[in-house]
Structure formats: structure tokens, C-alpha cells
N, CA, C and O atoms as a GROMACS GRO file, in nm:
protein
  324
    1UNK      N    1  -1.554  10.734   1.216
    1UNK     CA    2  -1.629  10.814   1.121
    1UNK      C    3  -1.552  10.817   0.986
    1UNK      O    4  -1.433  10.845   0.982
    2UNK      N    5  -1.622  10.787   0.881
    2UNK     CA    6  -1.559  10.788   0.749
    2UNK      C    7  -1.609  10.906   0.671
    2UNK      O    8  -1.730  10.922   0.650
    3UNK      N    9  -1.515  10.991   0.627
    3UNK     CA   10  -1.547  11.110   0.551
    3UNK      C   11  -1.487  11.100   0.413
    3UNK      O   12  -1.382  11.039   0.394
    4UNK      N   13  -1.553  11.162   0.315
    4UNK     CA   14  -1.502  11.167   0.178
    4UNK      C   15  -1.412  11.290   0.162
    4UNK      O   16  -1.455  11.401   0.193
    5UNK      N   17  -1.292  11.272   0.117
    5UNK     CA   18  -1.201  11.384   0.091
    5UNK      C   19  -1.235  11.448  -0.043
    5UNK      O   20  -1.274  11.380  -0.137
    6UNK      N   21  -1.218  11.579  -0.048
    6UNK     CA   22  -1.239  11.658  -0.170
    6UNK      C   23  -1.145  11.776  -0.168
    6UNK      O   24  -1.081  11.804  -0.067
    7UNK      N   25  -1.138  11.844  -0.280
    7UNK     CA   26  -1.052  11.963  -0.292
    7UNK      C   27  -1.134  12.079  -0.341
    7UNK      O   28  -1.212  12.065  -0.436
    8UNK      N   29  -1.119  12.195  -0.275
    8UNK     CA   30  -1.192  12.315  -0.315
    8UNK      C   31  -1.129  12.375  -0.441
    8UNK      O   32  -1.022  12.332  -0.484
    9UNK      N   33  -1.194  12.473  -0.497
    9UNK     CA   34  -1.140  12.543  -0.618
    9UNK      C   35  -1.007  12.610  -0.586
    9UNK      O   36  -0.925  12.630  -0.676
   10UNK      N   37  -0.984  12.644  -0.459
   10UNK     CA   38  -0.859  12.708  -0.417
   10UNK      C   39  -0.750  12.606  -0.386
   10UNK      O   40  -0.639  12.645  -0.349
   11UNK      N   41  -0.779  12.477  -0.400
   11UNK     CA   42  -0.682  12.373  -0.373
   11UNK      C   43  -0.674  12.328  -0.229
   11UNK      O   44  -0.584  12.254  -0.191
   12UNK      N   45  -0.771  12.373  -0.147
   12UNK     CA   46  -0.775  12.334  -0.006
   12UNK      C   47  -0.839  12.194   0.007
   12UNK      O   48  -0.940  12.166  -0.058
   13UNK      N   49  -0.781  12.109   0.088
   13UNK     CA   50  -0.834  11.975   0.116
   13UNK      C   51  -0.943  11.987   0.221
   13UNK      O   52  -0.921  12.044   0.328
   14UNK      N   53  -1.064  11.932   0.191
   14UNK     CA   54  -1.175  11.931   0.285
   14UNK      C   55  -1.235  11.794   0.291
   14UNK      O   56  -1.207  11.709   0.205
   15UNK      N   57  -1.318  11.769   0.392
   15UNK     CA   58  -1.375  11.636   0.416
   15UNK      C   59  -1.525  11.645   0.429
   15UNK      O   60  -1.575  11.723   0.509
   16UNK      N   61  -1.598  11.567   0.350
   16UNK     CA   62  -1.744  11.570   0.345
   16UNK      C   63  -1.802  11.457   0.427
   16UNK      O   64  -1.765  11.341   0.409
   17UNK      N   65  -1.892  11.491   0.518
   17UNK     CA   66  -1.961  11.393   0.601
   17UNK      C   67  -2.098  11.365   0.538
   17UNK      O   68  -2.191  11.444   0.557
   18UNK      N   69  -2.112  11.256   0.466
   18UNK     CA   70  -2.236  11.229   0.396
   18UNK      C   71  -2.345  11.168   0.488
   18UNK      O   72  -2.456  11.138   0.444
   19UNK      N   73  -2.312  11.152   0.614
   19UNK     CA   74  -2.414  11.105   0.710
   19UNK      C   75  -2.482  11.221   0.782
   19UNK      O   76  -2.586  11.203   0.844
   20UNK      N   77  -2.423  11.338   0.774
   20UNK     CA   78  -2.483  11.457   0.840
   20UNK      C   79  -2.517  11.558   0.733
   20UNK      O   80  -2.430  11.609   0.662
   21UNK      N   81  -2.647  11.587   0.722
   21UNK     CA   82  -2.691  11.674   0.611
   21UNK      C   83  -2.808  11.760   0.655
   21UNK      O   84  -2.877  11.732   0.754
   22UNK      N   85  -2.827  11.865   0.579
   22UNK     CA   86  -2.942  11.953   0.588
   22UNK      C   87  -3.026  11.936   0.464
   22UNK      O   88  -2.971  11.923   0.354
   23UNK      N   89  -3.156  11.935   0.476
   23UNK     CA   90  -3.246  11.911   0.363
   23UNK      C   91  -3.247  12.033   0.269
   23UNK      O   92  -3.264  12.146   0.313
   24UNK      N   93  -3.231  12.008   0.142
   24UNK     CA   94  -3.244  12.111   0.039
   24UNK      C   95  -3.357  12.074  -0.055
   24UNK      O   96  -3.406  11.961  -0.054
   25UNK      N   97  -3.399  12.171  -0.136
   25UNK     CA   98  -3.512  12.151  -0.227
   25UNK      C   99  -3.481  12.047  -0.336
   25UNK      O  100  -3.568  11.969  -0.375
   26UNK      N  101  -3.357  12.045  -0.385
   26UNK     CA  102  -3.319  11.955  -0.495
   26UNK      C  103  -3.230  11.839  -0.447
   26UNK      O  104  -3.208  11.744  -0.522
   27UNK      N  105  -3.180  11.846  -0.326
   27UNK     CA  106  -3.093  11.743  -0.272
   27UNK      C  107  -3.034  11.793  -0.140
   27UNK      O  108  -3.044  11.912  -0.109
   28UNK      N  109  -2.974  11.706  -0.063
   28UNK     CA  110  -2.921  11.746   0.068
   28UNK      C  111  -2.797  11.834   0.058
   28UNK      O  112  -2.730  11.837  -0.046
   29UNK      N  113  -2.768  11.904   0.165
   29UNK     CA  114  -2.643  11.978   0.182
   29UNK      C  115  -2.566  11.905   0.289
   29UNK      O  116  -2.609  11.898   0.404
   30UNK      N  117  -2.451  11.850   0.252
   30UNK     CA  118  -2.369  11.774   0.347
   30UNK      C  119  -2.272  11.864   0.418
   30UNK      O  120  -2.218  11.959   0.359
   31UNK      N  121  -2.248  11.836   0.546
   31UNK     CA  122  -2.150  11.913   0.621
   31UNK      C  123  -2.011  11.885   0.574
   31UNK      O  124  -1.977  11.770   0.543
   32UNK      N  125  -1.927  11.988   0.567
   32UNK     CA  126  -1.790  11.978   0.520
   32UNK      C  127  -1.697  12.032   0.631
   32UNK      O  128  -1.728  12.131   0.697
   33UNK      N  129  -1.584  11.963   0.649
   33UNK     CA  130  -1.489  11.998   0.754
   33UNK      C  131  -1.349  12.015   0.693
   33UNK      O  132  -1.320  11.963   0.585
   34UNK      N  133  -1.263  12.089   0.764
   34UNK     CA  134  -1.126  12.109   0.717
   34UNK      C  135  -1.033  11.998   0.763
   34UNK      O  136  -0.919  11.990   0.718
   35UNK      N  137  -1.083  11.911   0.854
   35UNK     CA  138  -0.998  11.803   0.905
   35UNK      C  139  -1.076  11.673   0.903
   35UNK      O  140  -1.199  11.674   0.907
   36UNK      N  141  -1.006  11.562   0.896
   36UNK     CA  142  -1.066  11.431   0.886
   36UNK      C  143  -1.132  11.386   1.017
   36UNK      O  144  -1.207  11.289   1.018
   37UNK      N  145  -1.105  11.458   1.127
   37UNK     CA  146  -1.169  11.426   1.256
   37UNK      C  147  -1.303  11.500   1.274
   37UNK      O  148  -1.372  11.481   1.374
   38UNK      N  149  -1.338  11.582   1.177
   38UNK     CA  150  -1.465  11.660   1.181
   38UNK      C  151  -1.472  11.751   1.301
   38UNK      O  152  -1.578  11.764   1.363
   39UNK      N  153  -1.361  11.813   1.335
   39UNK     CA  154  -1.359  11.908   1.445
   39UNK      C  155  -1.379  12.053   1.401
   39UNK      O  156  -1.432  12.135   1.476
   40UNK      N  157  -1.335  12.084   1.278
   40UNK     CA  158  -1.338  12.224   1.230
   40UNK      C  159  -1.427  12.233   1.109
   40UNK      O  160  -1.388  12.193   0.999
   41UNK      N  161  -1.548  12.286   1.129
   41UNK     CA  162  -1.647  12.293   1.020
   41UNK      C  163  -1.608  12.397   0.917
   41UNK      O  164  -1.567  12.508   0.952
   42UNK      N  165  -1.620  12.361   0.790
   42UNK     CA  166  -1.580  12.449   0.682
   42UNK      C  167  -1.703  12.508   0.610
   42UNK      O  168  -1.704  12.626   0.577
   43UNK      N  169  -1.806  12.427   0.586
   43UNK     CA  170  -1.927  12.472   0.514
   43UNK      C  171  -2.013  12.355   0.472
   43UNK      O  172  -2.033  12.261   0.548
   44UNK      N  173  -2.063  12.363   0.349
   44UNK     CA  174  -2.155  12.262   0.298
   44UNK      C  175  -2.117  12.221   0.156
   44UNK      O  176  -2.058  12.299   0.082
   45UNK      N  177  -2.152  12.099   0.120
   45UNK     CA  178  -2.142  12.048  -0.016
   45UNK      C  179  -2.282  12.021  -0.065
   45UNK      O  180  -2.365  11.967   0.009
   46UNK      N  181  -2.310  12.058  -0.187
   46UNK     CA  182  -2.442  12.037  -0.246
   46UNK      C  183  -2.457  11.891  -0.290
   46UNK      O  184  -2.375  11.840  -0.367
   47UNK      N  185  -2.558  11.825  -0.242
   47UNK     CA  186  -2.586  11.687  -0.277
   47UNK      C  187  -2.653  11.676  -0.415
   47UNK      O  188  -2.660  11.566  -0.470
   48UNK      N  189  -2.700  11.784  -0.470
   48UNK     CA  190  -2.764  11.779  -0.602
   48UNK      C  191  -2.658  11.779  -0.712
   48UNK      O  192  -2.666  11.699  -0.806
   49UNK      N  193  -2.559  11.870  -0.703
   49UNK     CA  194  -2.462  11.879  -0.813
   49UNK      C  195  -2.316  11.852  -0.768
   49UNK      O  196  -2.226  11.846  -0.852
   50UNK      N  197  -2.294  11.836  -0.636
   50UNK     CA  198  -2.161  11.807  -0.587
   50UNK      C  199  -2.074  11.925  -0.562
   50UNK      O  200  -1.959  11.909  -0.521
   51UNK      N  201  -2.126  12.046  -0.586
   51UNK     CA  202  -2.047  12.168  -0.570
   51UNK      C  203  -2.016  12.200  -0.424
   51UNK      O  204  -2.097  12.172  -0.336
   52UNK      N  205  -1.899  12.258  -0.400
   52UNK     CA  206  -1.865  12.310  -0.268
   52UNK      C  207  -1.891  12.460  -0.260
   52UNK      O  208  -1.869  12.522  -0.156
   53UNK      N  209  -1.939  12.519  -0.371
   53UNK     CA  210  -1.964  12.661  -0.379
   53UNK      C  211  -2.107  12.691  -0.329
   53UNK      O  212  -2.201  12.706  -0.407
   54UNK      N  213  -2.119  12.698  -0.197
   54UNK     CA  214  -2.249  12.723  -0.134
   54UNK      C  215  -2.238  12.847  -0.044
   54UNK      O  216  -2.128  12.889  -0.006
   55UNK      N  217  -2.353  12.904  -0.012
   55UNK     CA  218  -2.355  13.022   0.074
   55UNK      C  219  -2.467  13.006   0.176
   55UNK      O  220  -2.572  12.948   0.147
   56UNK      N  221  -2.444  13.059   0.298
   56UNK     CA  222  -2.545  13.057   0.402
   56UNK      C  223  -2.564  13.198   0.454
   56UNK      O  224  -2.466  13.268   0.481
   57UNK      N  225  -2.689  13.240   0.469
   57UNK     CA  226  -2.713  13.373   0.522
   57UNK      C  227  -2.742  13.368   0.673
   57UNK      O  228  -2.740  13.260   0.733
   58UNK      N  229  -2.768  13.482   0.733
   58UNK     CA  230  -2.784  13.491   0.877
   58UNK      C  231  -2.909  13.424   0.930
   58UNK      O  232  -2.922  13.399   1.049
   59UNK      N  233  -3.003  13.395   0.840
   59UNK     CA  234  -3.126  13.326   0.880
   59UNK      C  235  -3.117  13.173   0.863
   59UNK      O  236  -3.214  13.103   0.892
   60UNK      N  237  -3.004  13.123   0.818
   60UNK     CA  238  -2.985  12.980   0.801
   60UNK      C  239  -3.020  12.927   0.665
   60UNK      O  240  -3.019  12.806   0.645
   61UNK      N  241  -3.050  13.014   0.570
   61UNK     CA  242  -3.079  12.971   0.435
   61UNK      C  243  -2.947  12.929   0.369
   61UNK      O  244  -2.848  13.002   0.376
   62UNK      N  245  -2.944  12.814   0.305
   62UNK     CA  246  -2.826  12.765   0.233
   62UNK      C  247  -2.859  12.757   0.085
   62UNK      O  248  -2.964  12.704   0.048
   63UNK      N  249  -2.772  12.808   0.000
   63UNK     CA  250  -2.796  12.799  -0.143
   63UNK      C  251  -2.669  12.760  -0.216
   63UNK      O  252  -2.560  12.809  -0.186
   64UNK      N  253  -2.686  12.670  -0.312
   64UNK     CA  254  -2.576  12.633  -0.399
   64UNK      C  255  -2.567  12.739  -0.510
   64UNK      O  256  -2.667  12.765  -0.578
   65UNK      N  257  -2.451  12.799  -0.528
   65UNK     CA  258  -2.437  12.900  -0.628
   65UNK      C  259  -2.421  12.843  -0.771
   65UNK      O  260  -2.424  12.918  -0.869
   66UNK      N  261  -2.402  12.712  -0.781
   66UNK     CA  262  -2.391  12.647  -0.912
   66UNK      C  263  -2.525  12.603  -0.967
   66UNK      O  264  -2.557  12.633  -1.082
   67UNK      N  265  -2.605  12.530  -0.887
   67UNK     CA  266  -2.728  12.474  -0.939
   67UNK      C  267  -2.855  12.540  -0.880
   67UNK      O  268  -2.964  12.516  -0.932
   68UNK      N  269  -2.843  12.620  -0.776
   68UNK     CA  270  -2.957  12.687  -0.717
   68UNK      C  271  -3.030  12.605  -0.611
   68UNK      O  272  -3.132  12.650  -0.558
   69UNK      N  273  -2.980  12.487  -0.579
   69UNK     CA  274  -3.041  12.408  -0.469
   69UNK      C  275  -3.052  12.500  -0.347
   69UNK      O  276  -2.961  12.577  -0.318
   70UNK      N  277  -3.164  12.491  -0.275
   70UNK     CA  278  -3.190  12.587  -0.169
   70UNK      C  279  -3.246  12.517  -0.046
   70UNK      O  280  -3.333  12.430  -0.056
   71UNK      N  281  -3.195  12.556   0.071
   71UNK     CA  282  -3.253  12.517   0.197
   71UNK      C  283  -3.321  12.639   0.256
   71UNK      O  284  -3.259  12.744   0.268
   72UNK      N  285  -3.445  12.625   0.292
   72UNK     CA  286  -3.519  12.738   0.349
   72UNK      C  287  -3.459  12.780   0.483
   72UNK      O  288  -3.397  12.699   0.552
   73UNK      N  289  -3.477  12.906   0.520
   73UNK     CA  290  -3.420  12.953   0.648
   73UNK      C  291  -3.482  12.887   0.770
   73UNK      O  292  -3.595  12.838   0.764
   74UNK      N  293  -3.407  12.885   0.880
   74UNK     CA  294  -3.456  12.830   1.008
   74UNK      C  295  -3.578  12.905   1.055
   74UNK      O  296  -3.678  12.846   1.096
   75UNK      N  297  -3.568  13.037   1.048
   75UNK     CA  298  -3.679  13.125   1.087
   75UNK      C  299  -3.713  13.212   0.969
   75UNK      O  300  -3.625  13.268   0.904
   76UNK      N  301  -3.841  13.226   0.942
   76UNK     CA  302  -3.881  13.307   0.829
   76UNK      C  303  -3.974  13.416   0.879
   76UNK      O  304  -4.064  13.392   0.960
   77UNK      N  305  -3.951  13.536   0.828
   77UNK     CA  306  -4.034  13.651   0.865
   77UNK      C  307  -4.054  13.729   0.736
   77UNK      O  308  -3.957  13.762   0.668
   78UNK      N  309  -4.180  13.759   0.702
   78UNK     CA  310  -4.210  13.833   0.579
   78UNK      C  311  -4.139  13.967   0.574
   78UNK      O  312  -4.114  14.018   0.464
   79UNK      N  313  -4.106  14.026   0.687
   79UNK     CA  314  -4.035  14.154   0.690
   79UNK      C  315  -3.894  14.144   0.632
   79UNK      O  316  -3.837  14.246   0.593
   80UNK      N  317  -3.838  14.024   0.626
   80UNK     CA  318  -3.704  14.005   0.574
   80UNK      C  319  -3.700  13.993   0.420
   80UNK      O  320  -3.593  13.997   0.360
   81UNK      N  321  -3.814  13.980   0.359
   81UNK     CA  322  -3.820  13.964   0.213
   81UNK      C  323  -3.826  14.095   0.146
   81UNK      O  324  -3.830  14.100   0.023
   0.00000   0.00000   0.00000
């Protein structure tokens, strides 16, 4: 498995798997790991702007805090809005 190395704003080394992604409205969200063996998942990288500054809520919604790219939640209920 070949992963792309990157560095977070805090200087932490992380590894992006561009073959495993979640669909976003503006581009994919790639899985990010703390190790090159992809054993310890760290979060997501935005495929639209390249940012590692993303957030996921309890319903599975992923959003890039830099460009606003958004993945809809796994389960949606109008009562949560």
C-alpha cells in the first residue's frame, strides 16, 4: 500500500490513503493515518482543497473547515436539524 505523507499544522506526520475515500459534495475525503501501515486512523483530508482541518459529527457528517466541502450524514433525521 502506498500512502502520501503529509504534516499537520501541529507538525505531526500523517499518511493519506488516496485509494480509500468518502464522497463529499465538492470532492472526496481521503482517509488519513498516523502510521505508514494504515493501522491507526487519524481522520480525513479534503480532496477539494487539500486541508487536513476536517470535522466529523456523531451522525457521520464530515466537513472541511477551510473550504466547506461536506459529506452528508450516514443517517439523517429531521429531528436532528
